[in-house]
C-alpha positions in Angstrom: 179.4 -43.6 -99.4 178.0 -46.1 -101.8 174.3 -46.8 -101.4 172.5 -49.6 -103.2 168.8 -49.1 -103.8 166.8 -52.1 -105.0 163.7 -51.2 -106.9 161.0 -53.4 -108.3 159.4 -52.3 -111.5 155.9 -50.9 -111.0 154.8 -52.8 -114.1 155.4 -56.0 -112.3 153.0 -55.1 -109.6 149.2 -55.7 -109.8 147.5 -52.5 -111.1 145.6 -50.5 -108.6 146.3 -52.6 -105.6 143.3 -52.7 -103.3 140.9 -51.7 -106.1 138.9 -54.0 -108.4 139.8 -54.3 -112.0 137.1 -53.1 -114.4 136.2 -53.8 -118.0 138.0 -51.5 -120.5 136.3 -48.2 -121.0 136.3 -48.8 -124.8 133.7 -51.4 -124.3 130.4 -49.4 -124.1 127.3 -51.0 -122.7 123.8 -50.3 -124.2 120.5 -52.0 -124.5 121.8 -54.3 -127.2 125.0 -55.3 -125.5 125.9 -58.9 -124.8 128.5 -60.9 -123.0 130.1 -64.3 -123.5 131.9 -65.8 -120.5 134.2 -68.8 -120.0 136.0 -70.0 -116.9 139.4 -71.5 -117.7 142.6 -72.4 -115.9 145.7 -74.4 -116.8 146.2 -77.2 -114.3 149.3 -77.6 -112.2 150.5 -81.0 -113.4 152.5 -81.8 -110.2 150.0 -81.2 -107.4 146.8 -80.8 -109.5 145.6 -78.0 -107.2 143.5 -75.2 -108.5 145.3 -72.8 -106.1 148.5 -73.4 -108.1 146.9 -73.4 -111.5 147.8 -70.7 -114.0 145.1 -68.2 -115.0 144.7 -67.3 -118.7 146.5 -64.2 -120.1 144.1 -64.2 -123.0 141.4 -66.4 -124.5 140.5 -66.5 -128.2 137.0 -67.0 -129.5 136.0 -67.8 -133.1 132.6 -67.1 -134.6 130.8 -70.1 -136.2 130.1 -70.0 -139.9 127.1 -71.2 -142.0 123.9 -73.0 -141.2 125.9 -75.9 -139.6 127.8 -73.5 -137.3 131.2 -74.8 -138.5 134.6 -73.7 -137.3 136.4 -72.1 -140.2 140.0 -71.5 -139.2 140.3 -68.9 -142.0 138.1 -66.7 -139.9 140.1 -64.4 -137.6 140.0 -65.4 -133.9 138.7 -62.7 -131.5 140.7 -62.1 -128.3 138.7 -61.7 -125.0 137.8 -58.2 -124.2 138.5 -58.6 -120.4 140.2 -61.2 -118.2 139.1 -61.3 -114.6 141.0 -63.9 -112.6 140.3 -67.2 -114.3 137.3 -65.8 -116.3 137.5 -64.4 -119.8 134.8 -62.2 -121.2 134.0 -61.3 -124.8 131.9 -58.0 -124.7 129.6 -56.9 -127.4 130.2 -59.7 -129.9 128.0 -59.8 -133.0 125.0 -62.1 -132.6 125.7 -65.8 -133.3 127.4 -68.9 -132.2 131.0 -68.8 -130.8 133.6 -71.3 -129.8 136.7 -71.0 -127.6 139.5 -71.7 -130.0 142.7 -71.1 -128.0 144.2 -69.6 -124.9 147.5 -68.1 -123.7 149.1 -68.1 -120.3 152.3 -66.8 -118.9 154.9 -68.7 -116.8 157.3 -66.8 -114.5 160.8 -68.2 -114.6 162.6 -66.1 -112.0 164.0 -62.6 -111.7 166.3 -60.6 -113.9 168.3 -57.7 -112.5 170.1 -54.7 -114.0 172.3 -52.2 -112.2 173.5 -48.7 -113.1 175.5 -46.0 -111.2 174.1 -42.5 -110.9 176.1 -39.2 -110.7 175.7 -39.3 -106.9 177.7 -42.6 -106.6 174.5 -44.5 -106.0 174.0 -47.9 -107.6 170.5 -48.5 -108.6 169.4 -52.0 -109.2 166.1 -52.8 -110.9 164.7 -56.2 -110.8 161.7 -57.6 -112.7 160.2 -61.0 -113.2 161.2 -63.0 -116.3 158.3 -64.7 -117.9 157.3 -66.4 -121.2 154.0 -66.4 -122.9 152.6 -69.8 -124.0 149.7 -70.5 -126.3 147.5 -73.6 -126.3 145.6 -74.4 -129.5 142.3 -76.4 -129.1 141.2 -79.1 -131.4 137.6 -79.1 -132.7 136.6 -81.7 -130.2 137.4 -79.3 -127.4 136.2 -76.1 -129.0 132.8 -77.6 -129.8 132.3 -78.4 -126.1 133.1 -74.7 -125.3 130.3 -73.2 -127.3 127.9 -70.3 -126.7 125.1 -68.6 -128.6 124.5 -65.0 -127.9 122.1 -62.2 -129.1 121.4 -58.6 -128.2 121.0 -58.0 -124.4 122.0 -61.6 -123.5 124.6 -63.1 -121.2 126.0 -66.5 -122.5 128.0 -68.7 -120.2 130.2 -71.3 -122.0 131.2 -73.3 -119.0 134.4 -74.2 -117.2 137.6 -75.9 -118.4 140.6 -77.2 -116.5 143.1 -77.4 -119.3 146.5 -79.2 -119.6 149.0 -78.4 -122.2 150.1 -81.4 -124.3 152.6 -81.9 -127.0 154.6 -79.0 -128.4 153.6 -77.6 -131.8 156.2 -77.4 -134.5 157.1 -79.0 -137.8 157.0 -82.5 -136.4 153.6 -82.2 -134.7 150.8 -84.7 -135.5 147.9 -82.5 -135.0 144.6 -83.6 -133.5 142.8 -82.2 -136.5 143.4 -79.9 -139.5 141.5 -77.0 -137.9 143.9 -77.0 -135.0 146.9 -76.8 -137.4 145.4 -73.8 -139.3 144.5 -72.0 -136.1 148.1 -72.5 -134.8 149.4 -70.9 -137.9 146.9 -68.0 -137.6 147.9 -67.3 -134.0 151.6 -68.1 -134.3 152.7 -67.7 -138.0 155.4 -70.1 -139.0 155.0 -72.3 -135.9 153.9 -75.4 -137.9 157.1 -75.3 -140.0 159.5 -74.5 -137.1 162.5 -77.0 -136.8 165.6 -77.3 -134.7 166.0 -74.9 -131.8 163.2 -72.8 -133.1 161.0 -75.8 -133.2 161.8 -76.6 -129.6 161.1 -73.1 -128.4 157.8 -72.4 -130.1 156.0 -72.1 -126.7 152.9 -73.3 -128.6 151.1 -76.4 -127.5 148.3 -78.9 -128.2 145.8 -80.0 -125.6 146.4 -83.0 -123.4 142.9 -84.5 -123.9 143.2 -87.2 -121.2 144.1 -84.6 -118.6 141.6 -81.9 -119.5 138.2 -81.5 -117.8 135.4 -79.6 -119.3 132.2 -78.8 -117.4 129.1 -77.4 -119.2 126.4 -78.8 -117.0 123.8 -76.6 -115.1 126.0 -76.4 -112.0 129.0 -75.1 -114.0 126.9 -72.6 -115.8 125.3 -71.4 -112.6 128.7 -71.1 -110.9 130.1 -69.1 -113.8 127.1 -66.8 -113.9 127.4 -66.1 -110.2 131.1 -65.3 -110.6 130.2 -63.0 -113.5 127.7 -61.1 -111.4 130.4 -60.4 -108.9 132.9 -59.4 -111.6 130.5 -56.9 -113.2 128.6 -55.9 -110.0 130.1 -52.4 -109.9 129.7 -51.7 -113.6 126.9 -50.9 -116.1 127.3 -54.4 -117.5 125.7 -55.9 -114.4 122.2 -55.5 -116.0 123.2 -58.0 -118.8 124.3 -60.8 -116.4 121.0 -62.7 -115.7 
């Protein structure tokens, strides 16, 4: 008798179903610890509903340089320490001013399935979602709105952004500024010279400025702070979120 068993890869399931995700254990909290937080989603361009929006897979910060707090694209970007839903947190950054420079998200495109026969005449089929990672590089005009200054023992809320990916980045791109071009090359080496099929499949994008909303007012900061309190409520980091 031939039996077909369909298995879904455990890696495709949310980890620890029913349990809250926690910050990585490698991020140790002490009296000098600090947190930078930003709320970010990528808008669904068809329905424009937050419920259908894509949450970030990672968010990249960059530390300001010099007395004028400039963005220097030669400085290495810093990936978020922890992503909780639509919120990204940078834990224990060095004191200073930081900007949000870029973000990545993942788009699921369907299911892939592989089958193999076992010695007991059982066919085992394993299916897993197929997805592609996309990166959106921010121009200075966006990054400078997503700014936070942090010091020891402080929580700094950047604000909230509802982003929309714009034009594809490749060799033909007319960048919104030179910083954006250099950051694109830092995060995706070779992308600014990609042509042909490779240029079409860079999965790297600029920002659609007209369709992007950034909120840094008191209400947005208060909302993000409340959400952070909930995210960190069962951790030692809760004492930092004030």
